[in-house]
N, C-alpha and C positions, 0 to 999 in steps of 0.2 A: 245790567247792560252788557257786562263782559260775557255772560253766558249766551246772550242773544247774538253777539258778534261772533263768538266761536261757533255757534250752531250754523249761522248763515255762511260763514267762511268755509266750514267743513262741507256743507252742501254744495257750495260753488266749486270746490276742488274736485269733489266726486263727479259733478256734472261735466267739468272740464276733462276729466279722465275718460268719461263715457264718450264725449265728442271726439276725442283724439283716437280712441280705439275704433269707433265706427268709421270715422273719416279715413283713417289709414288703411283699414282692411277693404273698405269699399273701393277706394282709388286703386289699390294694388290688384284687386280682383277684376277690374274692368278689362274688356278684350284688348289684347296687345300688351297690357301692363305698362310699367314705367318706361320701357324702351320702345314703345310703339312708334314714336317719331323717328328714332334711329333706323327702324326697320324699313322706312320709306326711302331711305337713301339707296339708290341703285348700286353704289359702290360698296355697300356694307354686306359682307358675307355672313353666313351663319356662325363661322368660327369667330369673326369679329364681335358678333353679338354675345357669344358665349364668354369671350375674354372681357367684354364690357360688363357683363353680369357679375363676373368674378371680381373685377376691380371695384364695382359699386356695392358688392355684398348682396346682390339680388339673387344669388344662387342658394342662399341659406333659407331655412324655414321662415315662413312669414312672421311667426310669433317672435322669433329671434331678431328679425329685422325691426319689428316694432319696438322691442326692448332697447335695441341699440339706438334707434332714432329718438325714442323718448329720453334716454339717458343723455344723449348729446344735446337735445332740446333744453333740458334742465341746466346744462352747463353753458347755455347761450349759443350753441352751435346749431343753427336751424337748417344747415345744409347749404348747397350751392345750386344755382340755377343750371338746368341742362342746356339752356339756350346760349348763355354767354359765360357761364362759370362764376358769375358774381354771387356773393353771399346773399342768401334769401332775405335776411333782415335789411340789407342795403337796398335790394330791389323793392321791398315793401316800403322802406323809408322814402324812396323817391316818389311814391304815389299817395302815401297816407295823408299828407297835409291837404292835398286836393280834395280827398274824400271828406275829411273832417271839416273843411271849409264849406263844402256843399251841404253836408249833413247839419252842421251847426246853423247855417243860414236858414235852411228850410225848416228846421225845428223851431227856431225863433219866430219865423213867420207863422207857422202852424199854431204855436202856443198863443201868440199875440192875437191873431185874427180869430182862431177857434174859441178862445176864452171869451172874447168880446161878443161873438155871435151867440155862444151858449148862454151867457148872462142876459143879453138883450132878448133872446128867444124865450127864456124862462120868465123874465119880468114883463114881457109883452106876449103872454101865452095866447095862442090861437089868433094872433094878429096876422096881417098880410106878411110882415117880415118873418114871423115864425114859420108860416107855411112855405115861404120862398126858401128859407134856410133849410128846412126839412127836405124839400125837393132837390135843392142844390147838393146836399149831403148824399142823397141817394144816387144822384148822377155821378158825383165824384167817386163814390165807392163802387159803382157798377162798371165804369169804363176803365180799361187798362191804362197804366201810366204812360206807356209808349205811344198810345193814341193821342193823348194830350200833348206829348212832346212833338209828334209829327205835325199836328194841327198848329201848334205854336210856331214851329219853324216855317210852315207854309204861309201863315198869316203875317207874323211879325218880322220874318226874315226875307222870304221870297216876294211877298206882295207889298208890304209896307217899307221894308228895309230899315226898320227901327233897331232891331237887335241882331247880333251875330248868330249864325246857325249852329255853331259848334266851337269846340276848343276852349281852352282856359284863358287865352290871351292872344293878341295879334302879334305875330313875329316882328320884332323890332320895336315894340311898344310895351314896356314893362311898367307903365304907370298904374297907380291904384285905380284910377277911373276906368282904365281899360279892363282890368280884372273884374271890377264891379259890373261893367257893361256886359261882359260875357257870363257873369254869375246870375244875372237877373232871371233869365228864362228857365234854366235848369233848376234853380232853387224854388221858383214858383211852381213849376210842374211837379217837382218832388214833394212839395208841401201840400198839394191839393187834397190828396187822400187823407192826410193827417189833420188838415183843417176840419174836414168833415167828421173825423173820429173825435177830435177834441171838442168840437162844438156840440156833438150829441152827448158826450159824457158830461161836459160842463153844464149843459141844459138840465140833464137829469139830476146832477149833484146840486145845482142851484135850487131846483124845485123841491128837492128833499130838504135842503136847509131852510127854505122859506116856510115849510110846514112845521118846523120845530117850535116848541113852546117859547124858547128864549127870543125868537123873532117876534112872536105875538106880544111878549112882555115889552120888548123894545118899542114896538108900535104903540102899546098902551101908555107908555111913558111920554108919548108926544114927539118922539124923534121923527125927523123928516124921512121920507121913503128912501131918498138917496143915501142918507147916513146909515139907515138900517141895512140897506143892500151892501154898501161898501165896507161897513165896519163889522157887521154881524153875519151876513150871508156869504159874501165872497170868500172870506178867510176860511170858513168851514167847508165851503164847496171845493176849495182848491186842495184840500187834504188828500182825497183819493186821486187827484190829478198827478200827485208826486209819484204814486205807484204806476200810473198810466205812462208817465214819461219813461220809466225803466222798461216797461213791457213793450213800448213802441219801438225800442232800439232795433230788434231783428227786422221788423218790417221797413224801417228807415234804411237799413243796410241793403235789404233786398231791393227796395225802390231805387237806391243809389246805383245798384248794378245796372238796372234797366235804363235809368236816366243818363248815366255816364256813357252807355253804349249809344243811345240816341244822339246825344250832343257831343260825342267824341271827347268827353271830359277825361283827362288823364289821371283817374283815381284808381282805387283798389278794385272797384267793380269791373272796370274795363280790363285791368291787369288780370283779374281772375279769368275772364272769358278768353283772353289772348293766351294765357298760360294753359288753360284747359284744352284749347285747340291745338297747342303745340305739344301737349302731353308733358308739360314741365311740372312734374309731380311735386318736387321739393317746394316750388313756389306756391302751387295750389294748396298743399298741406300747410305751408306757412301762413297763407292768407286765411285758411279755414281756422287755424288756431288763433291767429291774431284777432279775427272777427269774433270768435267765441269768447276770448278774453275780454274784448271790448263790451260785448253784450252782457256777459256775466258780471263784469265790473260795474256796468251801468245799473243793472238790477240790484246789485249789492249796495251801491250808493243810495239808490231809491229806497231800499228797505231800511237802511240806517237813518235816512232823512225822515221817513215816516215814523220810525221808532222814537226819534228825538222830538218830533212835533207832537206825537200822540203816545204817551207812556203806556197806554193800554195794550199797544201792539207787542212791545217787548216783554210785558208781564203775562201775555196770553200763552 
């Protein structure tokens, strides 16, 4: 087990290094560079820009800039925002809880509903429910997330007035119910694609488990179909779903970026777009690294969980 953990950890660190190198060089090679926003100020002269470059160390070779940035990152200094001078970690910290709340809620919805649809579709193969679930999954996977968001706002906010159109809470009302009221629509919209993915994978895994010999043996012993499914099929079908949960993290983060923009949700996705528009490169790089750490950590935890449940993985 120790060798398995060391192997996965080393792979994660190498991947994080690659992400940091690519992200840093791509951002700094964009037109205008890190000082693009300052160049839009009519009162900023070329001499002012040159002095600013020297103060920020941007006049040095790009590779040296990267080494300096990476060293400070390892020491816990993620830089300061160009917009207000606040530490990058503090800026991210003001938005991370909103994103984690949205991601956690939508993931729970996707796992619960997707698992149920997948199991029922497999146990009622080729039924009307199975066909409807297949069509629904195709629709959810084919239509962009922002379209579902806009349709939801039009129907449930503008027409029916049941749910708020955006934001995380109503100003002046910090109650839990108010937060939940605002959370309903963005979390459901973000979960739609993942419900479709979970249901398809769960259906396939359940069908594969049903065809195994141990299920036939359980049925031959006279166990009820419900007990066979719940005790012998579901447990084995859920094993590959642990890996899927880790793999889905990048797409959930990407979906959160779109969903937060549509619903003006004050999370990391919205902060990323705002910072990119302002050319606030320290915050953009901080968000990129924080998201990469989150995704890699999620995949690492999923790998460890699978290895614990199935010893064949870590012995392979």
